[in-house]
N, C-alpha and C positions, 0 to 999 in steps of 0.2 A: 049052505053050511047049516048043519043041524044045531039045535039048541045046545046039545051036549058039547059039540065041537066049539061052538062060540064061547062057551064058558071056560074052555081050556086054551083057547087061542084068541086073545083079544084082537079087536078090529085094528087093522093097519100094522099089525106086528110084522107081517112079511115086508111091507113097505119100509118099516123102520130098520129091519135087518138089511134090506137092500141099501138103504141110505148109509148105514154104518159101514157096510162093505165098500161102498163107493168112497166114503170119506177116508177109510183106512188105505184104500188103493191110492188116493191122491196124496196122502201123507207118505206112503211108501215111495211114490214117484219123487216127492220132494227130497227125501233122504237119498234116493238113488242118484239124483242129479248132483247132490253135494258129494257123494262118494266118487262119482265119475270125475267131478272137478278136482278132487283131491289127487286122483291118479293122473289126471291130465297135467296138473301143475307140478306134481312132485314125483311121479312114477312110484317106485317102492321106497323112496327115501323117507326116513323118519328122524326125528330129533333123538339123539342118544339119551337126553335127559328125561324122556318120558318115563314116568314111574309105573312100570309094568305091574309091580306088586300091588300098588294102589288100584290100578285098573282091575286086577283080579278081585280085590276086596269089593270094589264097586259092582263088579259082575256078580259076585256072591250075594250081595245085598239085593240086587234085582231078581236073581233067581229065587231067593227066599221070598221076595215080595210076590213073585208070580205064583209060587206055591200057596202062600197064604191067601191071595186073592181067589185062587181056585177053591180053596177050602171054604172061603166065605160064601161062594155060590152054592157049594155042596151043602153047607149048613142051612142056608136059606131054603133050598129045595127040600131039605129034610124037616123043615119047620122049626129049626133051632135058631131063633132070632138072637139069643145071647151069644152063641158061638159065632154067628155071622158077624155081629157087631165087633166081637173080639178080634176076629180075623181081619176085618176091615181096619181096625185100629192098628193091628200089627203091620199090615200092609203099608198104611200111611206112615207109621214110625220108621219102617225100613226105607221108604221113599224119602223122608226128611233126612235120615242118616246119609243116604246117597247124595242128596243135594249139598249137605254140609261138607262131605268129603270132596265134592266137585269144587266147592269154594276153596278148600284147603289146597287142592291140586292146582287150581288157577293161580293162587297166590305164589306158589313155588314156581309154576310154569312161566309166569310173566318175566322172570329174570332169566330163565334158561332158554326159552323160545318165545321171544316177544311177539305180540300181535302183528308187528310190522314185518315179520319174516313170513315167507310163503307157508312154511309148516305151521307157524303160530296162527296165521290167519285162518287156515283150514281147520286146525285143531279147535280153536275157540268158536268158529262158526258152527262146526258140527256138534261139539259138546254143548255149546250154548243153546242151539236149536233143540237138541235132545232134552236138555234140562228144562227148557220152557215147556215142552210137551209133557214132561214128567210132572211139572208143577200144575199144569192144567189137569192132569190125571189125579193129582192129589185133591184138587178142588172138586172134581167129579165124585171121587170116593167120599170125601167129607160131606158133600151134599146128600149122597145116598145114605150115609150113616145117620145124618140128622133127620132125613125123611123117615127112616125106619124108627128112630127114637120117638118121633111124633106120631107114629102109626100110619104114616101116609104111604108106606111101601108094602102094600098088601100082596098076598100071593098072586093075584091077577096082574100085578105090576112088577113082577120079578124081572121082566124084560129089561127094565131100567138097570137093575143090578147086573144082569148078564151083559148088557151093552157097555156099561161103565167098566166092568172087569175086562171085557174084550179089548177095549181101547187101552187100558192099563197094560195088559199083557202084550199088545202090539208094541207099545213103547218099550217094554222090557226086552222084547225080541230085537227091536232095532238096536238096543245097546249092544247085543252080542255082535252085530255087524260093526258098530262103532269101535268096540274093543279090538276086534281083529284088524280092522282097517287102520286105526290110529296107534294102537299099542303093539301089535304083533308084526304087521307087514312093514 
């Protein structure tokens, strides 16, 4: 590798990318198993009390969060740290809003489809696992935000931001499957 290439391609970045892809593949497998269990146990049955409108609102929040996280990376690559930080804050706010609405949904759902029912157990397992992953994503984004505020997220370390946003966007995409599998089918 030439000196010029080394300056634009930090050491171990390929290994880090591979590790992230492997991690995301394992997470996709985890959700795939839960989705398969849902269909094995319930077929295409769903609780009539599932709030599809709320599911659409949740989906909209995460689609907006995906867009703002993408904009954060674009701003960082353009050297606009202020815009990057603003987009990260927006992404995190949308994620917190999502989690707050999940709590509201669970409160209503516990009476309509309790966790002791087959549908309730799958609903809370899948949405709970997804929410945990989203919470982890919030911690990752908050860490990146704080690192940048301290000046520790230099241009040669933007892989951290790209990796964190890739994880965030993976969790957002998983929600699209969750929405279809739990709210629509």
